[in-house]
TORSETI-51541 format. One record per atom (N, C-alpha, C): x, y, z; residue in three letters. Coordinates in pm, whole numbers, plus 50000, padded with zeros to 5 digits. Layout:
N
XYZAla...
//
This chain:
108
497304966850946Ile498214970350838Ile498054985050802Ile496824989550790Ile496605003550756Ile497165012550865Ile497035008450991Ala497575016451101Ala499075018151086Ala499785007751047Gly501225008651025Gly501555017950911Gly500725018550811Leu500975027250696Leu500675041750728Leu499675044050809Leu499275057650839Leu500165063950945Leu500845055751024Gly501775060951124Gly501045068651232Gly501455080951251Ser500955088851363Ser499825098351324Ser499075094951224Ile497965103551181Ile496995105351297Ile496555117651313Gly495555120451414Gly496105124851547Gly497415124551566Gln497985128451695Gln498075143551710Gln498205150851602Asp498245165351603Asp496825170151578Asp496315178651667Asn494915182951654Asn494745195951578Asn495765200451506Ser495625212851430Ser494615210851318Ser494045221851274Leu493015221551170Leu493535215351042Leu494765219151000Asp495345213750877Asp495525198650886Asp496025193851000Thr496255179551017Thr494945171851014Thr493915177151080Arg492615170351077Arg492055169650936Arg492255180250859Lys491785180550721Lys492515169950638Lys493825169050655Ile494625159050584Ile494205145050627Ile493985143150759Asp493545130050809Asp492255125750741Asp491325134850729Lys490035131750665Lys490225128250519Lys491135135350451Gln491395132550310Gln492005118750292Gln492935115150381Ile493585102050374Ile492555091050396Ile491755092550500Ile490745082450530Ile489735081450416Ile489335092850361Ala488395092650248Ala489005085550128Ala490295087850106Gly490965081349994Gly491035066350012Gly491305061950135Leu491395047650162Leu490035040850153Leu489025047950193Leu487685042050194Leu486885045450069Leu487475053349982Gly486765058249864Gly486215047549774Gly486825036049773Ser486385025649680Ser485265016949736Ser484885019349859Ile483825011349919Ile482515014149847Ile481855003549804Gly480575004849737Gly480705008749590Gly481905009749541Gln482105013349403Gln482635001249327Gln483055003849206Asp483604993449120Asp484794986649187Asp484784973449192Asn485864965949255Asn486944961649157Asn486884966649035Ser487874962548937Ser489234968748972Ser490264962448923Leu491624967248947Leu492154973748820Leu492944984148838Asp493544991348726Asp494974986048707Asp495134976948614Thr496424970348592Thr497514980248556Thr497194990148475Arg498215000148438Arg498705007848559Arg497785011548647Lys498155018948768Lys499015010148859Lys498624997648875Ile499384988348959Ile500784986448902Ile500874984148773Asp502184982448709Asp503064994748725Asp502465006448713Lys503215019048730Lys503745020048873Lys502925016848970His503355017649110His504445007349140His504324995549081Ile505374985349099Ile506684990549042Ile506634996648924Glu507855002148863Glu508475012948951Glu507665021349012Glu508175031549104Glu508825025049225Glu508185014849279Leu508715008149397Leu509985000249366Leu510114995849242Lys511314988149204Lys512594996649206Lys512465009249229Lys513635017949246Lys514195016849388Lys513445009949474Gln513835008349614Gln514454994549634Gln515604994249698Lys516324981649719Lys515474971549798Lys514844976049905Trp514044967049989Trp512924960549908Trp512324968249814Phe511224962949735Phe511724952749632Phe512834955649569Ile513404946449469Ile513664932849532Ile514184932949655Glu514464920349725Glu513184912249745Glu512114919049782Ile510834912049801Ile510254907649666Ile510274916749570Tyr509674914149439Tyr510364902449368Tyr511664901549380Asn512414890749314Asn512444877849394Asn511934878249515Asn511874866349598Asn510794856949543Asn511204845149505Glu510284835449445Glu509064832749534Glu509284833449664Lys508224830949762Lys507064841049746Lys507374853649716Tyr506364864249709Tyr505964868149567Tyr506794865549470His506634871149336His505234868949276His504714857249292Arg503404854049234Arg502274862749291Arg502404866549418Leu501364874749482Leu501144888149411Leu502204893449352Phe502104906349284Phe501204905749161Phe500964893849111Phe500184892348988Phe498814886049009Phe498664877849112Val497404870449126Val496624873449253Val497234879549352Asn496534881749478Asn495804895149476Asn494504894349490Arg493664906349480Arg493994916649588Arg494224912249711Arg494514921749819Arg495834928949797Arg496824921649754Val498134927649727Val498004937549612Val497284933749508Arg497124942449392Arg496274954849427Arg495264953049509Lys494444964349553Lys495314974249631Lys496174968849716Phe497104977049794Phe498014984849700Phe498584977949602Leu499524984249508Leu498844994049414Leu497544993149402Gln496795002449318Gln496715016349384Gln496825016749515Ser496695029349589Ser497955037849576Ser497805049549519Arg498935058749505Arg499435062949643Arg498515065749734Phe498885069849870Phe499735059249939Phe499265046849936Leu499965036250007Leu501335033249946Leu501435033549814Thr502725030849752Thr503705042349776Thr503245054749771Lys504115066149801Lys504595065549946Lys503725061550033Arg504055060650176Arg505165050350199Arg505155039550122Met506165029050140Met507565033350099Met507675043350013Val508985047249962Val509925051550075Val509445059450170Asn510325064950273Asn509955061050415Asn509005052250431Asn508535049050565Asn508785034350597Asn509765031550682Pro510075017650717Pro508895010150780Pro508055017250854Asn506875010750912Asn505885006450805Asn505735014750703Ala504855011250591Ala505424999450514Ala506734998850500Gln507384987650433Gln507154974650510Gln507274975450643Lys507034963650727Lys505574959250717Lys504674969050713Ala503244965850703Ala502954958750570Ala503594963250462Phe503404956850332Phe503954942550335Phe505124940850393Lys505724927450405Lys504804918450487Lys504224923950591Ser503284916450674Ser502054912150592Ser501564921050508Leu500434917650420Leu500814906050328Leu502014906650270Leu502464895750181Leu502534882750257Leu503104882950377Asp503204870750458Asp501834865150492Asp500944874050527Lys499564869950561Lys498884863450441Lys499054869250322Gln498434863850202Gln499064850550162Gln500344849050189Leu501024836250159Leu500464824850242Leu500104828050364Asn499644817850460Asn498164814450445Asn497504820150347Lys496074817150327Lys495904804450248Lys
//
């Protein structure tokens, strides 16, 4: 899922790209070993931003998925990430990866 969100990171070997790659990876892994609590305000803010997107509204209003946005820790952890939510706005691969995460969590 993360690979789908990151897209082609790491293919350009320029110094700037490698620096950005390291920042992205550090951001994604930054919460390891730290507080596992979720920031509800941040998640709600990101959901509101995503609700401006037609594709997201369709998923969010779908009864099949709606509950996951409130009770599923993995989905909420994903939505807490500013990087991942911003990436979903304009990246169809990131949108598919998020939908895949929802489907995977539904089947648990």
